[in-house]
C-alpha positions as CSV (number, residue, x, y, z in Angstrom):
1,M,147.0,55.2,129.4
2,D,148.8,56.3,126.3
3,G,148.3,60.0,126.7
4,C,151.9,60.5,128.1
5,A,153.5,58.4,125.4
6,R,156.4,59.9,123.4
7,V,155.9,60.2,119.6
8,L,158.7,60.9,117.1
9,V,157.5,62.4,113.8
10,A,159.6,63.1,110.7
11,D,158.3,64.8,107.6
12,D,160.0,67.3,105.3
13,E,156.8,69.2,104.6
14,A,157.0,72.0,107.2
15,N,153.3,72.8,107.4
16,L,152.4,69.1,107.7
17,L,155.0,68.5,110.3
18,A,153.7,71.4,112.3
19,N,150.1,70.1,112.1
20,L,151.1,66.6,113.0
21,C,153.0,67.8,116.1
22,F,150.1,70.1,117.1
23,A,147.6,67.2,116.7
24,F,149.6,64.8,118.8
25,R,150.3,67.4,121.6
26,A,146.6,68.2,121.7
27,E,146.0,64.6,122.5
28,G,148.4,64.7,125.4
29,Y,151.4,63.1,123.8
30,E,155.0,64.2,124.2
31,V,156.1,65.0,120.6
32,E,159.4,65.7,118.8
33,G,159.3,66.6,115.1
34,F,162.1,66.5,112.6
35,P,162.4,67.7,108.9
36,D,164.6,64.9,107.8
37,G,165.5,61.2,108.4
38,E,169.0,61.7,109.8
39,S,167.9,64.1,112.6
40,A,165.0,61.8,113.5
41,W,167.4,58.8,113.7
42,L,169.8,60.7,116.0
43,S,166.9,61.5,118.3
44,F,165.7,57.8,118.2
45,Q,169.1,56.7,119.4
46,S,169.4,59.1,122.2
47,R,165.9,58.4,123.6
48,R,163.6,55.7,122.3
49,P,160.1,56.8,121.6
50,D,156.8,54.9,122.1
51,L,155.7,55.5,118.5
52,V,157.5,56.6,115.3
53,V,155.7,58.3,112.4
54,L,157.8,58.6,109.2
55,D,157.3,60.1,105.8
56,I,158.9,58.0,103.1
57,L,160.4,60.7,100.9
58,M,162.7,62.8,103.1
59,P,166.2,64.3,102.7
60,R,169.2,63.0,104.6
61,A,167.9,59.4,105.0
62,D,164.5,58.5,103.7
63,G,161.8,56.7,105.7
64,I,162.9,53.3,104.4
65,E,166.4,53.8,105.5
66,V,165.4,55.1,109.0
67,L,163.1,52.1,109.4
68,R,166.0,49.7,108.5
69,R,168.1,51.4,111.2
70,I,165.3,51.3,113.8
71,R,164.7,47.6,113.3
72,S,168.4,46.9,113.6
73,L,168.1,48.1,117.2
74,D,164.4,47.7,118.2
75,D,161.8,45.1,117.0
76,E,159.0,46.4,119.2
77,V,158.5,50.1,118.8
78,P,155.5,50.7,116.5
79,V,156.3,52.5,113.2
80,M,153.8,54.2,111.0
81,F,154.5,55.4,107.4
82,L,153.1,58.4,105.7
83,T,153.0,57.8,101.9
84,S,151.7,59.2,98.7
85,K,149.2,57.0,96.8
86,D,151.7,56.3,94.0
87,E,154.4,55.0,96.4
88,E,153.1,51.4,96.4
89,F,156.5,49.8,96.0
90,D,158.0,51.8,98.9
91,K,155.0,51.2,101.0
92,V,155.1,47.4,100.6
93,L,158.9,47.4,101.1
94,G,158.4,49.3,104.3
95,L,155.9,46.8,105.6
96,E,158.2,44.0,104.7
97,L,161.0,45.6,106.7
98,G,158.8,45.9,109.8
99,A,156.6,48.9,109.6
100,D,153.3,48.4,111.4
101,D,150.9,50.7,109.6
102,Y,150.7,53.3,106.9
103,L,148.6,56.3,105.9
104,C,148.2,57.6,102.4
105,K,148.3,61.3,101.9
106,P,146.1,63.2,102.1
107,F,144.6,61.9,105.4
108,S,142.6,63.4,108.2
109,L,144.3,64.1,111.5
110,R,141.4,62.3,113.3
111,E,142.3,59.1,111.3
112,L,146.0,59.5,112.2
113,E,145.2,59.9,115.9
114,A,143.0,56.8,115.8
115,R,145.7,54.7,114.1
116,A,148.3,56.0,116.6
117,R,146.0,55.0,119.6
118,A,145.5,51.6,118.1
119,L,149.2,51.0,117.8
120,L,150.0,52.3,121.2
121,R,147.4,50.1,122.8
122,R,149.1,47.1,121.4
123,S,152.6,48.3,122.3
124,R,154.4,47.4,125.4
125,R,155.8,50.8,125.8
126,G,152.5,52.5,125.3
127,S,150.5,50.3,127.6
128,G,152.5,50.3,130.8
129,Y,153.8,46.8,130.1
130,S,155.6,44.9,132.8
131,A,156.9,41.4,132.5
132,R,154.9,38.7,134.2
133,D,156.0,35.5,136.0
134,P,157.5,33.0,133.5
135,A,155.2,30.3,134.9
136,A,152.0,32.3,134.3
137,V,149.3,30.8,132.0
138,Y,148.7,32.6,128.7
139,P,145.2,32.8,127.3
140,L,146.2,31.5,123.8
141,S,148.5,28.5,123.3
142,A,149.2,25.9,120.6
143,S,152.3,24.2,119.2
144,G,154.6,25.5,121.9
145,L,153.5,29.1,121.3
146,E,151.7,31.2,124.0
147,L,150.1,34.6,123.6
148,D,148.3,37.1,125.8
149,P,146.6,39.7,123.5
150,E,145.6,41.9,126.5
151,R,149.2,42.3,127.6
152,F,150.8,42.0,124.2
153,E,153.1,39.1,125.3
154,A,154.2,36.1,123.3
155,R,156.4,33.1,124.2
156,A,157.9,30.3,122.1
157,G,159.0,27.3,124.1
158,G,158.6,29.3,127.3
159,V,160.9,32.1,126.1
160,A,159.6,35.6,125.5
161,M,159.6,36.9,121.9
162,R,160.0,40.5,120.8
163,L,157.3,41.0,118.2
164,T,156.1,44.1,116.3
165,V,152.4,44.9,116.5
166,T,151.8,43.4,113.1
167,E,153.7,40.2,113.8
168,F,151.8,39.8,117.1
169,R,148.4,40.3,115.3
170,L,149.3,37.7,112.7
171,L,150.6,35.1,115.2
172,A,147.5,35.6,117.5
173,H,145.2,35.0,114.5
174,L,147.0,31.7,113.8
175,V,147.3,30.5,117.4
176,A,143.6,31.2,118.0
177,S,142.7,28.6,115.4
178,P,145.3,25.8,115.2
179,G,145.0,23.5,112.2
180,V,142.8,26.0,110.3
181,V,144.1,27.3,107.1
182,K,144.2,31.1,107.0
183,S,144.2,32.7,103.6
184,R,146.5,35.7,102.9
185,D,143.4,37.9,102.7
186,A,142.3,36.8,106.2
187,L,145.8,37.5,107.5
188,V,145.8,40.9,105.9
189,A,142.5,41.7,107.6
190,A,144.0,40.5,111.0
191,A,147.2,42.4,110.6
192,Y,145.8,45.6,109.1
193,P,142.1,45.8,110.1
194,E,141.9,49.4,108.8
195,E,143.0,48.4,105.2
196,T,141.2,46.7,102.4
197,Y,144.2,45.7,100.3
198,L,147.8,44.8,100.9
199,S,150.2,42.8,98.7
200,D,150.6,39.1,99.5
201,R,154.3,39.7,99.3
202,A,154.2,41.7,102.6
203,I,152.3,39.0,104.4
204,D,154.8,36.4,103.3
205,C,157.7,38.5,104.6
206,H,155.9,39.0,108.0
207,V,155.6,35.2,108.3
208,K,159.2,34.7,107.4
209,R,160.2,37.1,110.2
210,L,157.8,35.4,112.6
211,R,159.5,32.0,111.9
212,R,162.9,33.5,112.5
213,K,161.9,35.0,115.9
214,I,160.2,31.7,116.9
215,S,163.4,29.9,116.1
216,E,165.5,32.4,118.0
217,A,163.4,31.9,121.1
218,G,163.9,28.1,120.9
219,G,160.5,27.3,119.4
220,D,159.8,25.3,116.2
221,P,159.5,27.7,113.2
222,A,157.9,24.8,111.2
223,A,154.8,25.2,113.4
224,V,153.7,27.9,111.1
225,E,153.1,25.9,108.0
226,T,152.7,27.1,104.4
227,V,149.6,25.7,102.6
228,Y,150.6,26.2,99.0
229,G,148.0,28.0,97.0
230,L,145.9,28.8,100.1
231,G,147.8,30.5,102.8
232,Y,149.2,29.5,106.2
233,R,148.1,27.6,109.3
234,L,149.5,26.8,112.7
235,R,150.3,23.1,113.1
236,D,147.6,21.5,115.2
237,C,149.4,19.8,118.1
238,A,149.7,20.2,121.9
239,P,151.8,23.1,123.2
C-alpha cells in the first residue's frame, strides 16, 4: 500500500543520509535525499512528498524553519524529526509547529522504518485516500465532529478538515469518549504511542491548533473543553 510512497529526507550527515535513503529504497519507497534544509524545501515545493524526514540542525535552513514553511502550505503531509537527545527544546517546538513524530539519535533503521510505515498508514497520501460522499456516515461522531479512523477523514459541521496525523489521533481519542476527561498523559499516549514522555506544552499547542481547524470548518471549537488541572474532554452533546 505504502511501498510506492515518496519520501523526502534531509540530513547534513553524509553517511547517515546515505543510510537513510538506502533503507527507504530497500523498503520500496521512492526517496530523495538532501544535505540541507533549503534544497529540501525547494524539492518539497516542486513535488509534494508523502512523508518528510528532517534533521533539526542543518545548514541553509534548519529543520524547524523547513517545518514552518511546510505547514504554511500543507497541513497533512506527515513530518518526522531526527534529533539529538539534548535538543529537547527544539524537539518540543517542532511538535508544537506540527511535526508528527521524532526519533532521537542514535536510532535503528528498523525503528525508523516502523515509524514511517505507521505515519504513512494514517496519511491520506500514503493510503490511497479518495474523498467519500459528503452524506456518508462516519464511525465516530459527537458534538458536531465526525471521524473515520480507517480512512483518516474528519469533518466538523459536515465540512472536511485537514488534520495532521497527530491532530487526528488526538481528536479521535476525544470523540471516542465524549464527556470523559482525558489527562494530558492519556493524550500523549494516544498521539505518540511509541513514546513514554512528551511535554504538556506540546499537547496544549496541538489542542489549540485543533480548535482553530474546527472553527475554520464551521464547527464549534468550544466543543473541546479544557478541564483545568486535569486535561481535556469533548463536550457530551448530540452531533
